[in-house]
N, C-alpha and C positions, 0 to 999 in steps of 0.2 A: 764251083769251078767247072768251066766248060769241059775240060779234058777228063775229069773224074767224077763229076756230079756234085750233089749237095752234101756238105759235111755238117753235121749237127753236134753241138757241144752237149755233153751229158749234163752239165750245169751251165746256165747262161753266164757268160763272162761279165765282169765288171770292167768298164772302160773309163779311164780318166783322160779327159781332154783338157789340155792347158792352152791358154792363149795369153800373149802379152799385147794383144790388140794391134799387132803390126799386120795381121791378116784377118780379114773378116770371116767369122764362122757363119755358115748359111743358116737362115731362119728355120728351115726344116730340121736341121740337126739340133738347133737350140731348143725347139719345141719338145724334143725327146730327151732333154737333159735336165738334171738338177743343176742349179747355178750356185756357186759359192765363191765369193771374192776373198782372196788371200792378199792382204796388204803387205807392204814391205815391213820388215821387223823394226821395232824401235831400237834406239842406240844400244841399250843393254843387251837385248837379245842378239843383235848382229855382232856385238863385241864378243859375246860368249861363243857364238858360232865361229868367229874368226880365231879366237884363242884355241878352240878345240881343233881346228883344221890347220892352224899355223902356230903351234906352241913355241917354236924357236924364235919367232919374231919378238922384238922388244915390246914391252907393255906400252911404252910411249908411242911407238910407230903404230901399234894396233889401235890405240885410242884415236890417233890422228887420222888414220885411214878411215875408220868408221865415221868419225866426225865429218871428214871431208865428203864422204859419200852421202851421209845424211843431209848435209847442206846442199849438195847438188840436187837431191830429190825435192828440195823446196823451190828450186828454180823452174825455169821454163825450158825444157829440153824435148826433143823429138822422142827420145827413148831414155828413160832413167836407167842407171846401172842397177842390176839385180845383185843378190848376194853372191852369185857365181862370179860376177865381174869384180866384186870386192875381193873375193878369194884369189882370183887370177892376178889382180893388181898387187895384192900383198906378196904373192909368189914372185912377181917381177921385181918388186922393191927389195925383197930379201935377197934375191939373186944378184941385185946391184949393191948389196951390202949397205943398204940404207938403215939408219937408226932413227931418223926423223924425216918428216916431209919438208922439202924445200920447194920454193917456187919453180926453180929450174928443173928439178927431177919430176915434179908434177907435170909441167908443160911437156917434157920429153916422153912421159909414159901415159898420157891421157888416152892414147889409142887402145890401151889395154882395158880401160874403164868405160870409155864411150865408143860407140860403134858407128856413129855417123859424123862425117866430116863437118857438117854445119854445127853440130853440138860441140865438137872439139874446138872449132874456131871461136865459138861463142864463149867458151869457158877459159881458153888460154889467155894469159896476160892478166888483165884487170880483175876478172872474176876470181882467178886463182889467188891473186894477191889479197883480195877481200876475204876470201874464205880462210886463208892462212892466218890473217889477222884475227878473225873470229876465233879460230882454234887456239891461237896463242893467248888471247885474252881469257878464254874460258879455262885454259890450263893454269894460267896465273891465278885466277879466282879460286880454283880447286885446291891450290897449294896452301 
């Protein structure tokens, strides 16, 4: 620091740098790092996270929300929703007193889940309908 000089740590710090690939990390920094890819969680893991963070939400809504997000991640979007967006979406849905996903409530709340206008426009309408049909079909098979 120009004003007070060099400060040295007694123990070298461990620094964790995360990237969702929306900004490029410079090659010089990458060469000095260990790389570890952490993929999105599978359905069961994300469901358990959601139940732990939103225990008051209905089991049906929790399963539908995780199922919907998992289906979105199979598509082609600029930015897939992360677990944080899943949790935020569940908070919004429970604040709206939702017990299950409907096409209209999904279309109205996609901005909580998806952060780019092009992604929202791509998913609204037909894609939402198709995913809801898949969710209903898999729920019927599970019963």
